[in-house]
N, CA, C and O of each residue as an XYZ file, in Angstrom:
200
protein
N      46.719     41.648     -0.106
C      46.991     42.968     -0.633
C      45.701     43.781     -0.655
O      44.614     43.244     -0.440
N      45.829     45.051     -0.912
C      44.687     45.962     -0.922
C      44.828     46.979     -2.046
O      45.917     47.216     -2.568
N      43.696     47.568     -2.401
C      43.738     48.707     -3.321
C      43.378     49.994     -2.578
O      43.216     51.050     -3.190
N      43.257     49.897     -1.277
C      43.033     51.026     -0.385
C      41.759     51.795     -0.702
O      41.778     53.010     -0.898
N      40.647     51.056     -0.748
C      39.348     51.685     -0.937
C      39.017     52.561      0.269
O      39.294     52.192      1.410
N      38.430     53.708      0.009
C      37.995     54.622      1.056
C      36.500     54.412      1.298
O      35.779     54.077      0.358
N      36.012     54.596      2.525
C      34.576     54.482      2.784
C      33.784     55.407      1.857
O      34.090     56.593      1.732
N      32.778     54.849      1.223
C      31.949     55.625      0.305
C      32.485     55.744     -1.107
O      31.807     56.275     -1.987
N      33.693     55.256     -1.332
C      34.276     55.316     -2.680
C      33.474     54.412     -3.603
O      33.048     53.328     -3.204
N      33.271     54.854     -4.822
C      32.515     54.074     -5.796
C      33.436     53.564     -6.893
O      34.277     54.292     -7.421
N      33.249     52.279     -7.221
C      33.982     51.640     -8.318
C      33.015     50.737     -9.048
O      32.017     50.300     -8.477
N      33.298     50.457    -10.293
C      32.450     49.527    -11.031
C      32.733     48.095    -10.557
O      33.809     47.791    -10.042
N      31.748     47.241    -10.747
C      31.943     45.827    -10.419
C      33.095     45.277    -11.249
O      33.891     44.479    -10.753
N      33.189     45.695    -12.501
C      34.275     45.235    -13.370
C      35.640     45.585    -12.778
O      36.540     44.745    -12.753
N      35.797     46.819    -12.305
C      37.080     47.232    -11.729
C      37.372     46.482    -10.431
O      38.519     46.123    -10.162
N      36.326     46.244     -9.623
C      36.537     45.473     -8.391
C      36.955     44.039     -8.721
O      37.839     43.483     -8.068
N      36.323     43.444     -9.731
C      36.686     42.081    -10.122
C      38.130     42.021    -10.627
O      38.850     41.066    -10.338
N      38.545     43.025    -11.369
C      39.935     43.081    -11.819
C      40.879     43.167    -10.628
O      41.918     42.506    -10.612
N      40.528     43.975     -9.632
C      41.369     44.121     -8.446
C      41.474     42.794     -7.697
O      42.544     42.437     -7.205
N      40.368     42.073     -7.615
C      40.383     40.774     -6.934
C      41.221     39.775     -7.740
O      42.051     39.058     -7.182
N      40.998     39.738     -9.040
C      41.663     38.745     -9.875
C      43.135     39.012    -10.133
O      43.930     38.076    -10.218
N      43.502     40.263    -10.256
C      44.876     40.597    -10.624
C      45.781     40.763     -9.405
O      46.892     40.233     -9.375
N      45.304     41.499     -8.403
C      46.176     41.764     -7.248
C      45.677     41.130     -5.955
O      46.217     41.392     -4.880
N      44.626     40.277     -6.063
C      44.048     39.628     -4.875
C      43.697     40.627     -3.783
O      44.002     40.410     -2.611
N      43.055     41.718     -4.175
C      42.733     42.800     -3.243
C      41.619     42.379     -2.288
O      40.468     42.212     -2.690
N      41.978     42.214     -1.031
C      41.009     41.796     -0.025
C      39.907     42.829      0.175
O      38.748     42.456      0.355
N      40.234     44.100      0.147
C      39.207     45.124      0.345
C      38.205     45.132     -0.813
O      37.027     45.423     -0.607
N      38.658     44.819     -2.010
C      37.748     44.723     -3.145
C      36.832     43.514     -2.986
O      35.657     43.578     -3.347
N      37.354     42.421     -2.453
C      36.537     41.239     -2.198
C      35.437     41.538     -1.191
O      34.295     41.116     -1.372
N      35.774     42.259     -0.138
C      34.782     42.634      0.875
C      33.737     43.570      0.261
O      32.544     43.423      0.526
N      34.173     44.519     -0.547
C      33.236     45.447     -1.191
C      32.257     44.690     -2.084
O      31.066     44.999     -2.090
N      32.739     43.711     -2.831
C      31.852     42.900     -3.676
C      30.876     42.089     -2.826
O      29.693     41.999     -3.154
N      31.363     41.506     -1.746
C      30.491     40.728     -0.857
C      29.388     41.607     -0.291
O      28.228     41.198     -0.241
N      29.745     42.815      0.136
C      28.755     43.732      0.689
C      27.765     44.189     -0.378
O      26.586     44.388     -0.084
N      28.227     44.356     -1.599
C      27.351     44.745     -2.704
C      26.359     43.625     -3.010
O      25.175     43.882     -3.227
N      26.838     42.395     -3.026
C      25.997     41.246     -3.382
C      24.996     40.916     -2.286
O      23.818     40.692     -2.566
N      25.458     40.885     -1.034
C      24.611     40.368      0.040
C      24.248     41.400      1.107
O      23.457     41.097      2.000
N      24.793     42.587      1.039
C      24.473     43.604      2.028
C      25.471     43.684      3.162
O      25.641     44.741      3.769
N      26.134     42.573      3.456
C      27.160     42.569      4.504
C      28.056     41.350      4.295
O      27.705     40.399      3.596
N      29.206     41.415      4.918
C      30.146     40.302      4.846
C      29.514     39.043      5.441
O      29.644     37.953      4.884
N      28.830     39.202      6.573
C      28.225     38.069      7.262
C      27.144     37.410      6.418
O      27.064     36.183      6.361
N      26.304     38.222      5.757
C      25.253     37.668      4.906
C      25.851     36.980      3.681
O      25.308     35.985      3.201
N      26.960     37.503      3.178
C      27.622     36.853      2.048
C      28.129     35.469      2.443
O      28.013     34.521      1.667
N      28.682     35.351      3.632
C      29.154     34.053      4.121
C      27.976     33.087      4.213
O      28.105     31.919      3.848
N      26.838     33.560      4.695
C      25.651     32.699      4.768
C      25.241     32.216      3.378
O      24.909     31.045      3.193
N      25.267     33.132      2.398
C      24.938     32.735      1.028
C      25.922     31.700      0.494
O      25.523     30.742     -0.167
N      27.185     31.890      0.776
C      28.207     30.953      0.293
C      28.060     29.576      0.929
O      28.356     28.559      0.302
N      27.602     29.550      2.176
C      27.463     28.277      2.879
C      26.132     27.592      2.610
O      25.952     26.431      2.976
N      25.194     28.295      1.975
C      23.891     27.734      1.659
C      24.053     26.646      0.597
O      24.837     26.780     -0.342
N      23.306     25.593      0.769
C      23.385     24.509     -0.235
C      22.066     24.296     -0.899
O      21.944     23.430     -1.765
């Protein structure tokens, strides 16, 4: 599912986490990953780091 984020739209981390946790919003998950690591690819690298 999605919450239909628009490019450049701003939301709080709290609201993005709610979207991920409540409606499993994939676009919110990507936005959080990009916020944390700069890109989806870098987030995957961080997740795979041991």
